C-alpha positions as CSV (number, residue, x, y, z in Angstrom):
1,X,27.4,70.0,-49.1
2,X,25.6,71.3,-45.9
3,X,22.5,70.3,-47.4
4,X,24.0,66.6,-47.6
5,X,25.3,66.9,-44.4
6,X,21.9,67.8,-43.0
7,X,20.4,65.2,-44.4
8,X,23.1,62.7,-43.1
9,X,22.8,64.1,-39.5
10,X,18.9,63.7,-39.8
11,X,19.3,59.9,-40.9
12,X,21.6,59.4,-38.1
13,X,19.1,61.2,-35.6
14,X,16.2,58.7,-37.2
15,X,18.3,55.4,-36.9
16,X,19.0,56.7,-33.0
17,X,15.6,57.7,-32.4
18,X,14.2,53.6,-34.3
19,X,17.2,52.2,-32.6
20,X,16.6,53.1,-28.7
21,X,12.2,52.6,-29.4
22,X,13.0,49.1,-30.4
23,X,15.3,48.7,-27.5
24,X,12.4,50.5,-24.6
25,X,9.9,48.2,-26.6
26,X,12.0,45.3,-25.9
27,X,12.5,46.0,-22.3
28,X,9.1,46.6,-21.6
29,X,7.9,43.4,-23.4
30,X,10.7,41.5,-21.1
31,X,9.2,43.2,-18.2
32,X,5.6,42.1,-19.6
33,X,6.9,38.6,-20.2
34,X,8.5,38.4,-16.4
35,X,4.9,39.5,-15.3
36,X,2.8,37.0,-16.4
37,X,5.5,34.5,-16.0
38,X,5.3,35.7,-12.0
39,X,1.8,35.6,-12.1
40,X,1.6,32.2,-13.5
41,X,3.8,30.6,-10.8
42,X,1.8,32.6,-7.8
43,X,-1.6,30.6,-9.6
44,X,-0.1,27.3,-9.4
45,X,1.3,27.6,-6.1
46,X,-2.3,29.0,-5.2
47,X,-4.0,25.9,-6.7
48,X,-1.6,23.4,-5.2
49,X,-1.8,25.0,-1.7
50,X,-5.5,24.5,-1.8
51,X,-6.0,21.4,-3.4
52,X,-2.9,20.1,-0.4
53,X,-5.1,21.8,2.5
54,X,-8.0,19.8,0.8
55,X,-6.6,16.5,0.8
56,X,-5.4,17.1,4.2
57,X,-9.2,18.3,5.3
58,X,-10.5,15.0,3.4
59,X,-8.0,12.3,5.3
60,X,-9.0,14.2,8.3
61,X,-12.9,13.6,7.8
62,X,-13.4,17.7,7.2
63,X,-15.7,16.7,4.6
64,X,-16.7,20.5,4.5
65,X,-13.5,21.9,4.7
66,X,-12.0,19.7,2.1
67,X,-14.9,20.4,-0.5
68,X,-14.3,24.3,0.3
69,X,-10.5,24.1,-0.9
70,X,-11.3,21.9,-3.5
71,X,-13.8,24.3,-4.7
72,X,-11.1,27.1,-4.6
73,X,-8.6,25.1,-6.5
74,X,-10.8,24.3,-9.4
75,X,-11.5,28.1,-9.4
76,X,-8.2,28.2,-11.0
77,X,-8.0,24.9,-12.6
78,X,-11.3,24.0,-14.0
79,X,-9.9,21.2,-15.5
80,X,-7.8,19.0,-13.0
81,X,-9.4,15.6,-12.9
82,X,-8.5,14.8,-9.4
83,X,-9.8,18.1,-7.6
84,X,-13.0,17.1,-9.9
85,X,-12.9,13.4,-9.0
86,X,-12.6,14.5,-5.2
87,X,-14.8,17.4,-4.9
88,X,-17.6,14.6,-6.1
89,X,-16.4,11.8,-3.7
90,X,-17.2,14.5,-0.4
91,X,-20.1,15.7,-1.8
92,X,-21.6,12.0,-1.7
93,X,-19.9,11.7,1.5
94,X,-22.0,15.0,2.5
95,X,-25.1,13.4,1.2
96,X,-25.3,16.0,-1.4
97,X,-25.9,14.1,-4.4
98,X,-26.7,16.3,-7.0
99,X,-23.4,18.2,-6.9
100,X,-21.4,14.7,-6.6
101,X,-23.1,13.8,-10.0
102,X,-22.6,17.5,-11.5
103,X,-18.5,17.1,-10.5
104,X,-18.2,13.3,-12.1
105,X,-20.3,15.0,-15.2
106,X,-17.4,17.7,-15.3
107,X,-15.1,15.0,-15.2
108,X,-16.1,13.0,-18.2
109,X,-16.8,16.4,-20.1
110,X,-13.0,16.6,-19.2
111,X,-12.3,13.1,-19.7
112,X,-14.6,10.8,-21.8
113,X,-12.4,7.7,-21.1
114,X,-12.6,8.3,-17.4
115,X,-13.1,5.4,-15.6
116,X,-13.6,6.2,-12.4
117,X,-15.9,8.8,-13.1
118,X,-18.7,6.5,-14.2
119,X,-17.5,3.8,-11.7
120,X,-18.5,6.8,-9.2
121,X,-21.6,7.5,-11.1
122,X,-22.7,3.6,-11.1
123,X,-22.4,4.1,-7.2
124,X,-24.4,7.0,-6.7
125,X,-27.4,5.7,-9.0
126,X,-26.8,2.1,-6.7
127,X,-26.5,3.3,-3.2
128,X,-28.8,1.7,-1.0
129,X,-28.5,5.0,1.4
130,X,-29.5,7.4,-0.8
131,X,-32.9,5.9,-2.0
132,X,-34.0,9.1,-3.9
133,X,-31.2,8.3,-6.3
134,X,-32.0,4.6,-6.6
135,X,-31.8,3.6,-10.1
136,X,-30.1,0.5,-11.1
137,X,-30.9,0.9,-14.6
138,X,-29.2,4.4,-14.4
139,X,-26.2,2.5,-12.9
140,X,-26.2,-0.3,-14.7
141,X,-25.2,1.9,-18.0
142,X,-22.3,3.8,-16.1
143,X,-20.9,0.3,-14.9
144,X,-21.2,-1.1,-18.2
145,X,-19.2,2.0,-20.1
146,X,-16.5,1.7,-17.2
147,X,-16.3,-2.2,-17.7
148,X,-16.2,-1.4,-21.7
149,X,-13.3,1.1,-20.8
150,X,-11.7,-1.7,-19.1
151,X,-12.7,-5.3,-19.6
152,X,-9.9,-6.7,-16.5
153,X,-11.5,-4.8,-14.1
154,X,-13.0,-6.2,-11.3
155,X,-15.6,-3.6,-9.7
156,X,-17.5,-2.6,-12.7
157,X,-18.0,-6.3,-13.5
158,X,-19.1,-6.8,-9.6
159,X,-21.1,-4.3,-9.8
160,X,-23.1,-5.5,-12.7
161,X,-23.8,-8.8,-11.5
162,X,-25.3,-7.3,-8.3
163,X,-27.6,-5.4,-10.2
164,X,-28.8,-8.0,-12.3
165,X,-29.1,-9.9,-9.1
166,X,-31.1,-7.2,-7.3
167,X,-33.5,-7.3,-10.8
168,X,-34.2,-10.6,-10.5
169,X,-32.1,-11.9,-13.9
170,X,-30.8,-14.6,-12.0
171,X,-29.1,-16.0,-15.3
172,X,-27.7,-13.3,-16.5
173,X,-26.0,-12.5,-12.7
174,X,-24.9,-16.4,-12.6
175,X,-22.6,-15.5,-16.0
176,X,-21.5,-12.6,-14.8
177,X,-20.2,-13.9,-11.3
178,X,-18.8,-17.0,-12.7
179,X,-17.1,-14.6,-15.0
180,X,-15.5,-13.2,-12.3
181,X,-14.4,-16.0,-10.2
182,X,-12.0,-16.3,-13.1
183,X,-10.4,-12.9,-12.7
184,X,-10.9,-12.5,-8.5
185,X,-10.2,-16.2,-6.5
186,X,-9.9,-14.7,-3.0
187,X,-13.4,-12.4,-2.7
188,X,-15.7,-14.3,-0.6
189,X,-18.8,-12.3,-2.1
190,X,-18.4,-14.0,-5.6
191,X,-18.5,-17.5,-4.5
192,X,-21.5,-16.8,-1.9
193,X,-23.5,-15.8,-4.5
194,X,-22.8,-18.3,-7.7
195,X,-23.4,-20.8,-4.0
196,X,-26.6,-18.6,-3.7
197,X,-27.5,-19.2,-7.4
198,X,-26.5,-22.8,-7.5
199,X,-28.7,-23.1,-4.5
200,X,-31.8,-21.2,-6.0
201,X,-31.7,-23.7,-8.9
202,X,-31.8,-26.5,-6.6
203,X,-27.7,-28.0,-7.2
204,X,-27.2,-28.7,-3.7
205,X,-23.8,-30.2,-4.1
206,X,-22.2,-27.4,-5.9
207,X,-23.9,-24.8,-3.2
208,X,-22.5,-26.5,-0.5
209,X,-19.0,-26.4,-2.2
210,X,-19.4,-22.9,-2.8
211,X,-20.4,-21.9,0.9
212,X,-17.1,-23.8,2.0
213,X,-15.2,-21.8,-0.2
214,X,-16.9,-18.8,0.9
215,X,-16.4,-19.7,4.4
216,X,-12.8,-20.5,3.9
217,X,-11.9,-17.2,1.8
218,X,-13.8,-15.1,4.7
219,X,-12.0,-16.3,7.2
220,X,-8.5,-15.6,5.5
221,X,-10.3,-12.4,4.9
222,X,-10.9,-11.7,8.3
223,X,-7.5,-11.9,9.3
224,X,-6.1,-9.9,7.4
225,X,-8.2,-7.5,8.2
226,X,-7.5,-7.6,11.7
227,X,-4.1,-7.5,10.9
228,X,-4.4,-4.4,9.0
229,X,-6.3,-2.6,11.7
230,X,-3.3,-3.4,14.2
231,X,-1.1,-2.5,11.9
232,X,-3.2,1.1,11.8
233,X,-3.5,1.9,15.3
234,X,-0.2,3.8,15.6
235,X,-1.5,6.5,13.3
236,X,-3.2,9.1,14.3
237,X,-4.8,9.8,10.6
238,X,-8.3,10.1,10.8
239,X,-10.6,8.2,8.1
240,X,-14.0,9.4,6.6
241,X,-16.8,7.6,7.8
242,X,-17.6,5.1,4.4
243,X,-21.2,5.5,3.0
244,X,-22.4,2.1,3.7
245,X,-23.8,2.2,-0.2
246,X,-23.4,-1.4,-0.7
247,X,-26.0,-3.5,-1.4
248,X,-24.5,-7.0,0.1
249,X,-21.1,-6.0,2.0
250,X,-23.2,-5.2,5.4
251,X,-24.8,-8.7,5.6
252,X,-21.9,-10.8,4.1
253,X,-19.7,-9.1,6.9
254,X,-22.7,-9.7,9.9
255,X,-23.8,-13.0,8.7
256,X,-20.4,-14.7,7.5
257,X,-18.3,-15.0,10.0
258,X,-19.0,-18.2,11.4
259,X,-16.3,-20.3,13.4
260,X,-13.6,-22.3,11.6
261,X,-15.4,-26.0,12.8
262,X,-19.5,-25.4,11.1
263,X,-21.7,-28.3,9.6
264,X,-22.5,-27.0,6.4
265,X,-25.3,-29.1,5.7
266,X,-26.5,-27.4,8.1
267,X,-25.2,-23.9,7.0
268,X,-26.1,-24.2,3.5
269,X,-30.1,-24.1,4.3
270,X,-29.8,-21.7,6.4
271,X,-27.3,-18.8,5.2
272,X,-29.1,-19.0,2.0
273,X,-32.2,-18.8,3.2
274,X,-31.1,-15.9,5.2
275,X,-29.7,-13.9,2.3
276,X,-32.2,-14.9,0.2
277,X,-35.4,-13.4,2.8
278,X,-32.4,-9.9,2.7
279,X,-32.9,-9.4,-0.8
280,X,-36.6,-9.5,-1.5
281,X,-36.6,-7.1,1.7
282,X,-34.1,-4.9,-0.3
283,X,-35.8,-5.3,-3.6
284,X,-39.7,-4.0,-1.9
285,X,-37.8,-0.8,0.3
286,X,-35.6,-0.1,-2.8
287,X,-39.0,-0.3,-5.2
288,X,-40.0,3.0,-6.6
289,X,-43.4,1.6,-7.1
């Protein structure tokens, strides 16, 4: 009887020991989970602190500080698409083209459907102020990929038209600009270039009509811009000076600010011939040969 009692006592003690061990393990396991959750929360908070600081610096025009903070945010979350996108933009604004290219390339690795990354890479290779990176054929490839991702997006199709025009592929350019004129009825550049191409082909009546439309849209666009500038005068936010990469925007802005009363018969040959000289000059300037 004594032996059986001893065995029973030993079994009870073993069970108690097991129960205590399980309890301790569970208790420490919960501590570990709590510690991991706390660390994860701290990491998330740090990421957003860096990201928000980077955004503030970006809007203030403090490019270097913005870059540093985007980089710190990406050390915590390597795959954050907005951080990669804006980091690339900041690098491009600081003329660091290789780093900009790497940032958007990483974004495409993470998201092969990133239309905005393809557009920015297209802009990078068709930037008239970054001569070392100017490569219309590479640019065309990226804009085509962006256009294929979203056939309703105007921007990449507009750039494809500009590239075709720059490369003297006039028939292709005419087709693209006619197509996008159906997508955007208020863009002066579209109708100006259609008019220029009509002028090049000798169709003066259509060129005259197109230039008239351009002037009307230009006056309306200028009025909207002026209203926007007045509305923003009270803001203290400083914006980054935009890289003037666009092939045509400066020329169009400077040369199509024409009084509301104008003589189209005089302006057609004058404006289009001046644009033709400008385009040929840019082709020579940006030629790698």
